[in-house]
N, C-alpha and C positions, 0 to 999 in steps of 0.2 A: 456560442458565440463568441467572434473574434475579440480576443484582449487588447486593450488600447494601447497604442504605443506609448512610453513617457517621453516626455521632452522636457528636456532641464535649462530653463534660461538663465545664464550666468553671465556675467560683463565679459564683453570680447566674444560671446559666440552668437550673436544675434544672426548671422548668415548661417551657420548651421541649424539654428532655431528654424528659421524659414525652411531651409532645404528639408528637414524632419516633416514639417507640416505640410509640406506640400505633397510628400510621400505619404503620410498617413492619408491625405485626401484622395490620392490616385489610386489608394487599395480599394476603394469602392464609391468612385466618384459618381458613377450612376445614381446612388442614394442620396447623394446631398444636391444633383442637379446641378453642379457649378462647371461652367465651362468660360473658353475665353473665346471672345468675338471682336475683330477689330479694334483689339487693344483695350478691350475693357472686359472686367469679369463678370458675366452675365449669369443668373439665375433662372431656372425652368420653374416657372410656378402657373397656378390657375388665376385668370385674372378675377379681380374683386370691384366693386363699384367705386373706388378710388381710383383704378386705372381706366374708367371709362371717362375721363374729364372731356377729352376730344374725340375719343371713337366706342362709337356704341357697338359691345362685343355681345355674344350670348353668354347665357351662365356656363360654367365649364370650361371656356375658352382658353388655350394653353398659351401662355404667353411668355417673353423674356423680359426680365427686369435688370437693370445695372445694379450689380452686387452692391450693397451700401456698406460701410464699414461695420455696421450692427450686424447685417448677414454674415460676412466673413466672420467675423467675431462667433457669433452662434455655432457656424460649421465648425471651426477650430476648436472650440470648447467641446464639441461631440467626436470629433474625431481623435483627439488625444487627452493624454491628462499632463497637466503643466506643471512642473516644478522649478524652486529655485532654492539656493542656498541662504539663509540668512545671515545675520552679523554675527551668530554664533556658531554657524557652519552646519547647521542641522537643515535637513531638506523637507520643505514645506509647500504643499499644493495650493496654486495659485490659479486665477484665471488668465488667459491668454495674454499677454503684454500687448498694448495698444499699438506698440512699434512692430511687432510682428505683424498685424492687419495692415499698419500703413506701407511696410514694405512689399507685402505681397500684392496690395493695389496697385503700388509703383511699376510693379513687374508684368501686370496684364499686359499678355500678349505675348512674352517671354516664357511663361512658364510649362509645365509638362502637361499642364489640363488640356483635355481635347479642344480643337478649334471646331467652333461649332458654324456651319454655315448656313442651318434654319432646322426648325423642328418641320416634320410633315406628318401627316396622320391618314396616309394612306400609299402604297408601294408605289414605287418609280422605278426607270429604266435608267440603268447605270451609262456611263459614255459609251461603254463596250458592249452593249446591248443587254447585260445580266440584269436580273430584276431584284432590286430592294424591297425584301418582304419580310426580313426579320426585326421583330420590335428591337430597339436599342440603339446604340450610337453606331456607325457604319464608318470605318475608318478610312475607306475606299473614296468618300463622297464627301464626309464631315457631317452628313445629315442625321436627326434622331428622330428615328420612327416611332411614334408612339403605339401602345399595345390597342390594338383593334377590339371593338366591343364583340364584333362577330369575324369568323374567320375567314379568311379572303378566300377567293375561287383561284385553283391552277389555272394556268393559262395553256393554252391549245399546241405547245411546242416542247420538242422540235418537231418540224414537219419533216416527213421523211417522202421522198418521191425517187423514180428511177432516173429521171434526167431533171438538169438544171432548169431547164423551162416547164416542166411538170411542176418542179417545185414552186418557182415563182407564183405559176398560177394557183396552186393549192392556197401562196401566202395571201395573194390578193383575194380569194374567196373569201379566206377567214377575214380578211380585211372588211370587205364588203359587207358581209354577216354581223359584224361587230357594228358596223355603224349604222345599221338597223336596229338593232339592241339598243344603242346608245340614244337613238332619235326616237325609238317608241314613246317613252313616257310625255314627249312634247309635241305629239303629231297634231293635236288639236288648236296648238297656238298659230295664231294669224299672222305668219312672215309672210313679209312681201313679195320675197322671192327665194330662190336656191341659195344665192350666196348669202342671206340674211340668216338662214337656218345652218349655214356653216359655219358663221361665227359663234353661234352656240356650241356646237361641237369643239369647235376650236378653242372655247373658254375652257371647257370640261380639259381639252389635253393640256392646255397652255398651264392649268392651274397645277396639273399633276406634276407637270415636269419645270414649272417656273423656279424652283430653288436650282436646278441646275443649267439655267439659260443664262446669257448675259444679259439679255435684254427682250423685251417682249412689247407688243403694240397695248393699247389699253383695247378692252373690248367694252363696246357700248350698248345697252337695250334701251332703245327709242321708240317711241308712237306719238300719235297727235293728241292723246288725251289721257288722263287717269284711268287707272284701273284697266289697262290695257294686260298687264301681266309682266311688267318688265321688273320690277322687284321680286318677283315670285321668281322668275328665270335666274337673277341673281342669287338669290338664296339657294336654288335647287342646284345651280352650279357649285357653292360653295359646302350644300350639304353631300356632294358626290367626292369632293377633293380634302374635306376637312371632317366630316360627319357632323358639322354643325351649318345654322343660318351664318351670312354673310356680316364678317364687322363692317360697320357704315361710318362714313363721315358725312354729316349734312354739308353740302356744298355751300361754302359762306361766298358773299360777294365781296369780302376784303380779302385779297390775295396773301396777305401775310399770315392770317389766321387758317388759310389752307395749306400753307406751307409748315407751319404750328403741327397740324395736324397730320399731316403725312410724314413728319420727322417722327412723331409720338407713335405711330401705328408701325412706321419701317423698323425703328428701335426696338418695339416688343415684338417685332418678329411676325405680325399677322402674315398668312398666307396669301389672304385675299382682302384688298382694301376695295371695299364698292363705294364712291363718293356719289350721294343720291340725291335725286330732287334737284337736279340741275336746271335751272330756270334761266341762266345768262349764257353768251357766248364764251366757251372755255377757250382763254388763250394764256392759261397761267405756266409760267416759266419754270416754277419749281415743278408742277406735274409733268413739264419737258423733259426736264433733267432726271427726275425717277424713271420714266419710262426707258430712257436712252442710256444713261449711266451707270457705271457698277456700284457707285456711291453717291449717296444724300449727305451732305454737311448741314451742321447748324449748332445752335446752343441747345444742350441736352437739359431739359426741365429736371429741376431738384438736383442739378450737379451744376457746379459753377466754373463750367470748361465747356468747350467746343467738343465735337464728335464727328463722326460719320457712322453712317447705317448701310446696310446692305440693301439692296433696292429690288432683291429677288423675291419681290412678292406680285401676284395677279393683279391689275388694275382695272375695277369696272366700273362703268359711270350707267346712271338711270336717269331719264329724263324727259319730256317733252318736246318734239321737234328741235333737238340739239344741234345749236352750232358752236364750229371750230374756226378759231383764227389762230393768224401767227404762226407760230411753229407745230401747233396741235393736229392740223388737218393730216401732217406725214406720219403722224404716230398712235391714229386709231381707226379700228373697223367697228362699225355699224350694223346690229342687226335691228331692222325696224320690223315693227308689229304695225299692223293695220286692221283693226277689230272693225266688222261690217257694222256693230249695234253702237247706238248714240248714247247708251249707258253702259260700257263694258262691264263695268263693275256688277251690274244686276245678273249676270251670266250664271248660269247654274252648272256645276260639274258634280259627278257622280261619287267622287272621292276627293280626298285631300292630296294634294299632289307633293307636298313636302314629304308627309308621312310615308306616301309610296316610294319617292326616291330614297329615303333613308332605310326603308325596308329591302329595298333591291340594290342599295350600295354597293356589296360585293358584285355583284353580277355586272353591274356599271362600270366599276372601276376594273374589272377584267376585260371587258369589252374596250375601254378606252387605251388600255396597256396593249391589247391584242394588235390594235390599230397602228400603235407607235413599234412594235416588236415585228409584226409581218413586216412593214415597211424596210426594217433595219437588217433583217434576215435576208430580204431580197437584195441586200444591196442597197439600197435608196436609190432606185434608178432614177433618173433625170426627168423628172414632167414639165420641163421647158414652161418655167414660171419666169415673168419678167422680176429683176431685182427688187427687193424691198431694202433700202438702203437702211442702217443702223438695227437692222432686226435679222440678219446673215443666218445666224444661227437657228434662230425660230422659224424662218422662212424653210431652212433645209430640214428642220427636224419635225416640225408641226405642220405649217402648211402644206409643204409637198408630201406628207403622208396621208393628209384629208385628201387631196387631190387625186393621189394613187389610189386611193380606195374608191371613188367614184365622186367624190364630191364637188361641189362646185369652188371655185376658188374663192377664200372668204375675203379676199382685197379687192374683189370685184367690187364691194360695198363702199370702196375709197373714192371711186369717181364722184358719186353722189354729194360725198363729204367735202370734194373739194369743190365742187360746184354752188356749195351753199356755202361757201366759206365767204363771210363780210368782206374781209380785207383784199381778198382776190377779186372780188365782184367792183371794191369800190376803187380798187386801181385799174382793172380793166375799163371801168369807165372813164375813169379820167384820161386814159392815154388813148383811148379811141375817139373822144370828145375833143382832145386836145390837137390830135394827128387831123381832124376834121377840121379845126379851124386855123392852124397853121401847124407848116412842118420844116420851117425855119427855127433857127436858134432864137430864144426868148427868155427874158427875165422872169421870175415869179411875180413882181411887179406889173411887166409887161401882160404877162398870161392874166393877171386878174384885171386889169384894164381890158384886155381883149374880150374875155369872159361877160364883162358887163355891157357889151354891144348889143345891138339888136340882133337876133338871131342865134346868138351864143349863150342861151338860156340852159341848154343842156350841159353845157362845158361848166358855168356857173355852179350849177346843182352838182357835178360830180364834184368840183372842187370843195365845195362845203362839205360834203362827206366827209372828206379828208382831212380839211384844214379850218373848221369854222373857229371865229374867233372864241375865245372863251368868255368874252364878256358880251360880245354882239353874235348871237348865233345865226345871224343873217347875213354877217359879213365874213369873206375868207381873209383870214389871217396871213400876210406876206411870209413872215417869219415861221411860222408853222407849215407852210407850204413847202418853204424851202428845206425844213428838216426832213420832211416828206419824201421829198426828191431825193434828198440824199440818203435815206434809208432804203429807197427801192431803185436807185441808179443801176443799170446793167443788167436787169433782172426782164429776160423776154416773158412777155404774156399775150397771148390772143394776135400774135403776128406783130405785135410791136416790142419795142424797147426805148427805155429812157435812158438818155446819153448825156453825160457832162460835158460842157462845151468849153470850161474855163472860164475866166473873169473878162468881163465886159463892162463899158459904161461905168467907168470911176470904181471898180472894183467886186461890184456886184457880180453871183454866179449867174451864168446862162445855162439854159438847157434845151435838149430837144429830141422830141421824139421820132423815130424813126420807124420805117416797115421793114420787115424782115424779109429777105430773100426766099424762094420756095424752099431751099433746104433747109433753112435755118427754122422756117415757121414748123415745118414737117419735124424736126428735133424736139423742138420746144414744144409744141402743142399735140402731140399724138394722141394724151391722155384727153385733151378738150375736145377732140372730134371723133373718139369713140363710138358718141350716142347723141343725137339732136339735142341741144342745149335750149332752155326756155327762152334764149336770146333767139335761135336760131327760129324757134317756132313760132316765135312773136313776128319776127321779120317776114315770114310767109304770109301769117293771117292776120297781122295788124294788132292780134290779142293773143293773149296766153291764157288759155282756161285751165285751171288748177284749182285743186281743193283750197278752202280758206286756210287749213290748218297748216299747209304748205310753207306759207309765208306770213310774215308778222302784217296783219291786218289793222293793227291799232293807230290811234289817230298818229304816233310819230313818224308813222311810215307814208303818209298820204301828203298830197300837194300843201294841204292847209298847214302844215308844218315846216319847222325850216331843215329837219333832218329827213333827206331823201330816201327812199328805198331802192336797192339798186341789187338786180338779178341778171347775173352772167354780162354785166358792163351796161346794161339797159338800164336809165333811169326812169323809174316807174313814178308817173305824177298823178293819175287820177285812178280810183277806185269804181268801177262799175259794176253792180251786182256780183256774179262768181267770177268777173274777168277782170285781168289787170289791163288797163291800157296804156299802149306804149306810145311814148312823143318821138 
């Protein structure tokens, strides 16, 4: 057993005592699980019930806790013997002085302790293509790999071949085989299409690498009804990546509560965060920041100061017929499940998928890493994908690897997300109906008056959807309409654009909807015209036939209420059996 160092604390020697204390910790820092992270001292611990106030975690989950003074005091008393000279000049043993603890806390971020990027529970691929599979702290990445319960499978590398072409061919075959291994446990899930299945595999690969990615889109599991398997998929992704079921946040209606929960989970270093049971359109600014920025800032619970947390956690969302608005449609991938049973929760399975995935975990992790490393060793060939702004590194390392391995681009699912964006559809309705009513410059008051005339009912309904008066929801509020115009000026959509024309008529702002030229329309609406939209189908047939679960058929969506339903810019006013009537 190593003998503890003796640290003597006398007047004027505080700095020396702090330096000695730090050196004592560094002799065996892994034992004390004390690290630096973004200017804070953090301790790696197992979560208790007290840590689950905002986040539900499984038993044994490894998290980070901001090291309190009491935690640091406890560690310092264990790593060293503390002494001082009393008034008689005699050496006496003491507890670590509080001032030593306070000074160490104040130096967080500047100490010699390792800087922790995150805790991982499975091997990952470093930037240079090597595999991090040795338990403990990895200086090259700043990651702490937890000890596994079972040995990891060796990867089938390096691949040897006589020519470069043969090597690339062999690597691609390895990658394709790995996709089959990783997909097999989920072959009975009723994914809507190949792109939806790709989202699942992408979630697994992203989860393994997320600590080393600057940003990554949220991966969502959507279905028309409960019991379809959304939460099961989220748990299985987490079991492969972390060895445990997913840490979950119940999706609150209050955006501030969601912000608090996200900060608590990110500070705790959860590898995967599942926002569960989404029932309303997601337009959270906090979630948008967490998905695209490196840091998430806010007040730290239990500490009277603000702090920033790294956002390198995989975000999952689960819900029924989820909608995304504002900044969110450009930040999510959605895997849609479409069970054919009326009560899918009554389906019988021969085995427990969570248990099976846990037992197969070493093999599944090896398959996921094989996809990534095979693509890296092949030189990461260009697979000609469209840019995905804000997620360039993820697109280059994860998305491209999947497509190179023969899978459908998971970003194909974004087209449907965009088409169902309530804010986009509301704006498209306003622009199309506005232009149909007038192509001239007009004030908001003038537009409201115009919408009240005979034959302009569709314009009035479109304006209500974006600027209804808060006290009289059957009336359009001119001030709210002006704010809406200011927020959306200059944005091309559906072949139209809203322009600001300056002040006229006594200082009132005027606006004009213009129709874009052919070249501008092509540039602005390439994604819009990739597939026939509901609006296009409706214009051909007069009715758009769709499953009831695809759109909101509650009373607030119908003509009898003041809040119209808008699909791809078309105002829906009546519901007829299984069809939406388009006026």
